[in-house]
Biopython code that builds the backbone (N, CA, C, O; Angstrom):
import numpy as np
from Bio.PDB.StructureBuilder import StructureBuilder

atoms = [
    (1, "VAL", "N", (-171.783, -188.693, -8.809)),
    (1, "VAL", "CA", (-172.589, -187.636, -8.623)),
    (1, "VAL", "C", (-171.602, -186.329, -8.034)),
    (1, "VAL", "O", (-171.027, -186.428, -6.949)),
    (2, "LEU", "N", (-171.506, -185.263, -8.788)),
    (2, "LEU", "CA", (-170.615, -184.255, -8.353)),
    (2, "LEU", "C", (-171.830, -183.102, -8.000)),
    (2, "LEU", "O", (-172.704, -182.874, -8.836)),
    (3, "VAL", "N", (-171.808, -182.554, -6.975)),
    (3, "VAL", "CA", (-172.538, -181.341, -6.626)),
    (3, "VAL", "C", (-171.734, -180.225, -7.085)),
    (3, "VAL", "O", (-170.534, -180.066, -6.862)),
    (4, "SER", "N", (-172.566, -179.405, -7.798)),
    (4, "SER", "CA", (-172.200, -178.066, -8.649)),
    (4, "SER", "C", (-172.459, -177.064, -7.346)),
    (4, "SER", "O", (-171.536, -176.585, -6.686)),
    (5, "GLU", "N", (-173.972, -176.811, -7.069)),
    (5, "GLU", "CA", (-174.464, -175.698, -6.552)),
    (5, "GLU", "C", (-175.656, -176.213, -5.613)),
    (5, "GLU", "O", (-176.398, -177.093, -6.049)),
    (6, "VAL", "N", (-175.814, -175.789, -4.589)),
    (6, "VAL", "CA", (-176.866, -175.610, -3.881)),
    (6, "VAL", "C", (-177.516, -174.214, -3.475)),
    (6, "VAL", "O", (-176.900, -173.407, -2.778)),
    (7, "LYS", "N", (-178.813, -173.979, -3.960)),
    (7, "LYS", "CA", (-179.686, -172.790, -3.598)),
    (7, "LYS", "C", (-180.846, -173.249, -2.771)),
    (7, "LYS", "O", (-181.279, -174.400, -2.724)),
    (8, "PHE", "N", (-181.363, -172.038, -2.022)),
    (8, "PHE", "CA", (-181.984, -172.084, -1.346)),
    (8, "PHE", "C", (-183.348, -171.109, -1.790)),
    (8, "PHE", "O", (-183.092, -169.906, -1.832)),
    (9, "GLU", "N", (-184.605, -171.462, -2.087)),
    (9, "GLU", "CA", (-185.374, -170.561, -2.909)),
    (9, "GLU", "C", (-186.702, -170.586, -2.217)),
    (9, "GLU", "O", (-187.387, -171.603, -2.332)),
    (10, "ASN", "N", (-187.114, -169.624, -1.547)),
    (10, "ASN", "CA", (-188.293, -169.768, -0.491)),
    (10, "ASN", "C", (-188.224, -170.720, 0.384)),
    (10, "ASN", "O", (-187.599, -170.384, 1.390)),
    (11, "LYS", "N", (-188.663, -171.878, 0.392)),
    (11, "LYS", "CA", (-188.736, -172.577, 1.704)),
    (11, "LYS", "C", (-188.289, -174.162, 0.488)),
    (11, "LYS", "O", (-188.589, -175.249, 0.982)),
    (12, "ASP", "N", (-187.631, -174.205, -0.960)),
    (12, "ASP", "CA", (-187.210, -175.134, -1.371)),
    (12, "ASP", "C", (-185.492, -175.086, -1.362)),
    (12, "ASP", "O", (-184.818, -174.072, -1.543)),
    (13, "ILE", "N", (-185.138, -176.034, -1.184)),
    (13, "ILE", "CA", (-183.364, -176.468, -1.820)),
    (13, "ILE", "C", (-183.289, -177.302, -2.997)),
    (13, "ILE", "O", (-183.568, -178.496, -3.107)),
    (14, "ILE", "N", (-182.783, -176.320, -4.029)),
    (14, "ILE", "CA", (-182.402, -177.072, -5.261)),
    (14, "ILE", "C", (-180.828, -177.196, -5.142)),
    (14, "ILE", "O", (-180.018, -176.397, -4.671)),
    (15, "VAL", "N", (-180.670, -178.271, -5.633)),
    (15, "VAL", "CA", (-179.108, -178.780, -5.967)),
    (15, "VAL", "C", (-178.955, -179.141, -7.094)),
    (15, "VAL", "O", (-179.621, -180.081, -7.527)),
    (16, "THR", "N", (-177.941, -178.419, -7.948)),
    (16, "THR", "CA", (-177.591, -178.753, -9.263)),
    (16, "THR", "C", (-176.234, -179.650, -9.372)),
    (16, "THR", "O", (-175.097, -179.380, -8.984)),
    (17, "THR", "N", (-176.748, -180.832, -10.043)),
    (17, "THR", "CA", (-175.366, -181.886, -9.921)),
    (17, "THR", "C", (-174.891, -182.271, -11.073)),
    (17, "THR", "O", (-175.515, -181.801, -12.024)),
    (18, "ASP", "N", (-173.835, -183.095, -11.396)),
    (18, "ASP", "CA", (-173.187, -183.324, -12.740)),
    (18, "ASP", "C", (-173.079, -184.851, -12.333)),
    (18, "ASP", "O", (-172.246, -185.246, -11.517)),
    (19, "ARG", "N", (-173.954, -185.642, -12.943)),
    (19, "ARG", "CA", (-173.842, -187.182, -13.222)),
    (19, "ARG", "C", (-172.839, -187.842, -14.117)),
    (19, "ARG", "O", (-172.750, -187.601, -15.321)),
    (20, "ILE", "N", (-172.196, -188.571, -13.549)),
    (20, "ILE", "CA", (-171.038, -189.162, -14.531)),
    (20, "ILE", "C", (-171.093, -190.657, -14.313)),
    (20, "ILE", "O", (-170.971, -191.378, -13.323)),
    (21, "MET", "N", (-171.390, -190.924, -15.991)),
    (21, "MET", "CA", (-171.763, -192.117, -16.350)),
    (21, "MET", "C", (-170.660, -193.028, -17.108)),
    (21, "MET", "O", (-170.134, -192.536, -18.106)),
    (22, "SER", "N", (-170.325, -194.164, -16.748)),
    (22, "SER", "CA", (-169.224, -194.754, -17.694)),
    (22, "SER", "C", (-169.680, -196.123, -18.532)),
    (22, "SER", "O", (-170.395, -196.961, -17.981)),
    (23, "VAL", "N", (-169.307, -196.255, -19.634)),
    (23, "VAL", "CA", (-169.328, -197.296, -20.190)),
    (23, "VAL", "C", (-168.017, -197.746, -20.524)),
    (23, "VAL", "O", (-167.362, -196.984, -21.235)),
    (24, "GLY", "N", (-167.429, -198.945, -20.126)),
    (24, "GLY", "CA", (-166.141, -199.191, -20.542)),
    (24, "GLY", "C", (-165.300, -197.770, -20.423)),
    (24, "GLY", "O", (-165.635, -197.065, -19.471)),
    (25, "LYS", "N", (-164.240, -197.262, -21.285)),
    (25, "LYS", "CA", (-163.703, -196.370, -21.076)),
    (25, "LYS", "C", (-164.399, -194.865, -21.661)),
    (25, "LYS", "O", (-163.890, -193.745, -21.624)),
    (26, "ILE", "N", (-165.975, -195.355, -22.301)),
    (26, "ILE", "CA", (-166.323, -193.902, -22.964)),
    (26, "ILE", "C", (-167.170, -193.314, -21.464)),
    (26, "ILE", "O", (-167.789, -194.058, -20.703)),
    (27, "LYS", "N", (-167.016, -191.873, -21.296)),
    (27, "LYS", "CA", (-167.514, -191.490, -20.227)),
    (27, "LYS", "C", (-168.700, -190.167, -20.414)),
    (27, "LYS", "O", (-168.586, -189.342, -21.320)),
    (28, "SER", "N", (-169.548, -190.142, -19.653)),
    (28, "SER", "CA", (-170.496, -189.145, -20.211)),
    (28, "SER", "C", (-170.928, -188.102, -18.652)),
    (28, "SER", "O", (-171.275, -188.591, -17.577)),
    (29, "VAL", "N", (-170.811, -186.937, -18.884)),
    (29, "VAL", "CA", (-171.186, -186.181, -17.749)),
    (29, "VAL", "C", (-172.710, -185.645, -18.206)),
    (29, "VAL", "O", (-173.046, -185.151, -19.283)),
    (30, "LEU", "N", (-173.522, -185.919, -16.993)),
    (30, "LEU", "CA", (-175.309, -185.171, -17.443)),
    (30, "LEU", "C", (-175.645, -184.585, -16.338)),
    (30, "LEU", "O", (-175.389, -184.951, -15.191)),
    (31, "PRO", "N", (-176.266, -183.603, -16.713)),
    (31, "PRO", "CA", (-176.771, -182.473, -15.623)),
    (31, "PRO", "C", (-178.206, -183.252, -14.824)),
    (31, "PRO", "O", (-179.165, -183.781, -15.387)),
    (32, "LEU", "N", (-178.011, -183.136, -13.704)),
    (32, "LEU", "CA", (-179.141, -183.591, -12.987)),
    (32, "LEU", "C", (-179.379, -182.503, -11.739)),
    (32, "LEU", "O", (-178.543, -182.103, -10.928)),
    (33, "ASN", "N", (-180.717, -182.175, -11.846)),
    (33, "ASN", "CA", (-181.293, -180.957, -10.987)),
    (33, "ASN", "C", (-182.188, -181.631, -10.070)),
    (33, "ASN", "O", (-183.138, -182.301, -10.474)),
    (34, "LEU", "N", (-181.864, -181.445, -8.654)),
    (34, "LEU", "CA", (-182.694, -181.864, -7.562)),
    (34, "LEU", "C", (-183.519, -181.294, -6.674)),
    (34, "LEU", "O", (-182.894, -180.561, -5.908)),
    (35, "LYS", "N", (-184.587, -181.333, -6.483)),
    (35, "LYS", "CA", (-185.286, -180.620, -5.517)),
    (35, "LYS", "C", (-185.228, -181.677, -4.077)),
    (35, "LYS", "O", (-185.634, -182.839, -4.047)),
    (36, "VAL", "N", (-184.687, -181.006, -3.075)),
    (36, "VAL", "CA", (-184.463, -181.587, -1.426)),
    (36, "VAL", "C", (-185.124, -181.277, -0.766)),
    (36, "VAL", "O", (-185.524, -180.120, -0.897)),
    (37, "VAL", "N", (-185.662, -182.110, 0.367)),
    (37, "VAL", "CA", (-186.872, -181.742, 1.492)),
    (37, "VAL", "C", (-186.217, -182.338, 2.677)),
    (37, "VAL", "O", (-185.992, -183.547, 2.739)),
    (38, "VAL", "N", (-185.827, -181.289, 3.866)),
    (38, "VAL", "CA", (-185.524, -181.736, 5.136)),
    (38, "VAL", "C", (-186.843, -181.410, 6.379)),
    (38, "VAL", "O", (-187.698, -180.524, 6.393)),
    (39, "GLN", "N", (-186.679, -182.062, 6.945)),
    (39, "GLN", "CA", (-187.813, -182.101, 8.111)),
    (39, "GLN", "C", (-186.650, -181.595, 9.318)),
    (39, "GLN", "O", (-185.440, -181.729, 9.140)),
    (40, "GLN", "N", (-187.189, -181.055, 10.435)),
    (40, "GLN", "CA", (-186.489, -180.378, 11.655)),
    (40, "GLN", "C", (-186.903, -181.762, 12.606)),
    (40, "GLN", "O", (-188.017, -182.278, 12.510)),
    (41, "SER", "N", (-186.195, -182.108, 13.225)),
    (41, "SER", "CA", (-185.996, -182.928, 14.693)),
    (41, "SER", "C", (-185.404, -182.426, 15.459)),
    (41, "SER", "O", (-185.016, -181.263, 15.347)),
    (42, "THR", "N", (-185.122, -183.341, 16.672)),
    (42, "THR", "CA", (-184.658, -182.992, 17.964)),
    (42, "THR", "C", (-183.050, -183.127, 17.705)),
    (42, "THR", "O", (-182.559, -184.173, 17.282)),
    (43, "ARG", "N", (-182.334, -182.040, 17.982)),
    (43, "ARG", "CA", (-180.826, -182.503, 18.091)),
    (43, "ARG", "C", (-180.343, -183.102, 18.869)),
    (43, "ARG", "O", (-180.802, -183.168, 20.010)),
    (44, "SER", "N", (-179.269, -183.719, 18.486)),
    (44, "SER", "CA", (-178.616, -184.940, 19.257)),
    (44, "SER", "C", (-177.380, -184.828, 18.795)),
    (44, "SER", "O", (-177.190, -184.113, 17.811)),
    (45, "GLU", "N", (-176.356, -185.475, 19.382)),
    (45, "GLU", "CA", (-174.845, -185.679, 19.359)),
    (45, "GLU", "C", (-174.753, -186.069, 17.843)),
    (45, "GLU", "O", (-173.979, -185.520, 17.059)),
    (46, "SER", "N", (-175.682, -187.139, 17.493)),
    (46, "SER", "CA", (-174.925, -187.727, 15.952)),
    (46, "SER", "C", (-175.941, -186.929, 14.907)),
    (46, "SER", "O", (-175.820, -187.081, 13.691)),
    (47, "ASN", "N", (-176.895, -186.115, 15.456)),
    (47, "ASN", "CA", (-177.512, -185.264, 14.263)),
    (47, "ASN", "C", (-177.535, -183.789, 15.035)),
    (47, "ASN", "O", (-178.608, -183.350, 15.448)),
    (48, "PRO", "N", (-176.348, -183.080, 15.199)),
    (48, "PRO", "CA", (-176.386, -181.771, 15.621)),
    (48, "PRO", "C", (-177.159, -180.430, 15.048)),
    (48, "PRO", "O", (-177.277, -179.344, 15.615)),
    (49, "TYR", "N", (-177.579, -180.774, 13.939)),
    (49, "TYR", "CA", (-178.234, -179.744, 12.888)),
    (49, "TYR", "C", (-179.731, -180.103, 13.404)),
    (49, "TYR", "O", (-180.507, -179.185, 13.673)),
    (50, "GLY", "N", (-180.028, -181.148, 13.505)),
    (50, "GLY", "CA", (-181.652, -181.650, 13.910)),
    (50, "GLY", "C", (-182.345, -181.387, 12.421)),
    (50, "GLY", "O", (-183.261, -180.576, 12.288)),
    (51, "LEU", "N", (-181.968, -181.929, 11.648)),
    (51, "LEU", "CA", (-182.753, -182.100, 10.147)),
    (51, "LEU", "C", (-182.277, -183.654, 9.832)),
    (51, "LEU", "O", (-181.292, -184.296, 10.194)),
    (52, "ILE", "N", (-183.388, -183.965, 9.015)),
    (52, "ILE", "CA", (-183.280, -185.285, 8.117)),
    (52, "ILE", "C", (-183.856, -185.047, 6.909)),
    (52, "ILE", "O", (-184.849, -184.348, 6.710)),
    (53, "LEU", "N", (-183.229, -185.628, 6.125)),
    (53, "LEU", "CA", (-183.596, -185.845, 5.196)),
    (53, "LEU", "C", (-184.981, -186.489, 4.497)),
    (53, "LEU", "O", (-185.119, -187.703, 4.347)),
    (54, "SER", "N", (-185.935, -185.550, 4.113)),
    (54, "SER", "CA", (-186.786, -186.571, 3.813)),
    (54, "SER", "C", (-187.663, -186.710, 2.413)),
    (54, "SER", "O", (-188.801, -187.177, 2.381)),
    (55, "SER", "N", (-187.133, -186.358, 1.580)),
    (55, "SER", "CA", (-187.186, -186.630, 0.360)),
    (55, "SER", "C", (-186.261, -185.966, -0.928)),
    (55, "SER", "O", (-185.546, -185.004, -0.647)),
    (56, "ILE", "N", (-186.273, -186.443, -2.246)),
    (56, "ILE", "CA", (-185.188, -186.087, -3.059)),
    (56, "ILE", "C", (-185.877, -186.608, -4.317)),
    (56, "ILE", "O", (-186.055, -187.778, -4.657)),
    (57, "SER", "N", (-186.236, -185.436, -4.951)),
    (57, "SER", "CA", (-186.749, -185.414, -6.646)),
    (57, "SER", "C", (-186.047, -184.657, -7.434)),
    (57, "SER", "O", (-185.547, -183.555, -7.206)),
    (58, "GLN", "N", (-186.023, -185.641, -8.870)),
    (58, "GLN", "CA", (-185.412, -185.048, -9.766)),
    (58, "GLN", "C", (-186.476, -183.861, -10.625)),
    (58, "GLN", "O", (-187.671, -184.074, -10.829)),
    (59, "ILE", "N", (-185.820, -182.741, -11.008)),
    (59, "ILE", "CA", (-186.867, -181.538, -11.303)),
    (59, "ILE", "C", (-186.518, -182.050, -13.166)),
    (59, "ILE", "O", (-185.438, -182.294, -13.706)),
    (60, "ASP", "N", (-187.546, -182.055, -13.583)),
    (60, "ASP", "CA", (-187.511, -182.283, -14.951)),
    (60, "ASP", "C", (-187.659, -180.841, -15.683)),
    (60, "ASP", "O", (-188.620, -180.089, -15.521)),
    (61, "GLU", "N", (-186.290, -180.528, -16.703)),
    (61, "GLU", "CA", (-186.360, -179.474, -17.558)),
    (61, "GLU", "C", (-187.034, -179.722, -18.611)),
    (61, "GLU", "O", (-186.927, -180.810, -19.178)),
    (62, "LYS", "N", (-187.834, -178.764, -19.045)),
    (62, "LYS", "CA", (-188.732, -179.208, -20.008)),
    (62, "LYS", "C", (-187.455, -178.301, -21.516)),
    (62, "LYS", "O", (-186.633, -177.404, -21.330)),
    (63, "GLU", "N", (-187.751, -178.913, -22.644)),
    (63, "GLU", "CA", (-186.916, -178.356, -23.480)),
    (63, "GLU", "C", (-187.632, -177.742, -24.705)),
    (63, "GLU", "O", (-188.493, -178.414, -25.274)),
    (64, "ASP", "N", (-187.334, -176.543, -25.127)),
    (64, "ASP", "CA", (-187.913, -175.856, -26.109)),
    (64, "ASP", "C", (-187.730, -176.478, -27.538)),
    (64, "ASP", "O", (-186.744, -176.198, -28.218)),
    (65, "LYS", "N", (-188.687, -177.309, -27.959)),
    (65, "LYS", "CA", (-188.483, -177.569, -29.459)),
    (65, "LYS", "C", (-188.996, -176.614, -30.282)),
    (65, "LYS", "O", (-189.953, -175.927, -29.924)),
    (66, "LYS", "N", (-188.614, -176.523, -31.060)),
    (66, "LYS", "CA", (-188.880, -175.442, -32.620)),
    (66, "LYS", "C", (-188.814, -175.690, -33.713)),
    (66, "LYS", "O", (-189.030, -174.821, -34.558)),
]
sb = StructureBuilder()
sb.init_structure("model")
sb.init_model(0)
sb.init_chain("A")
sb.init_seg("    ")
for serial, (resi, resn, name, xyz) in enumerate(atoms, 1):
    if name == "N":
        sb.init_residue(resn, " ", resi, " ")
    sb.init_atom(name, np.array(xyz, "f"), 0.0, 1.0, " ", f" {name:<3s}", serial, name[0])
structure = sb.get_structure()
């Protein structure tokens, strides 16, 4: 997975990525958009920002079928 962009929209974090899949010599790049949720915690030496990743969910993009 390659991260292309990270956007902050209101309280949401939207991460745009490219998922690279390979089967033998055939490679495909597929877009993968994620919604990330973080929580605050106490800052420490091992976690200087005081943030914990609490969930990641895929954003389903609806295709317009005509």
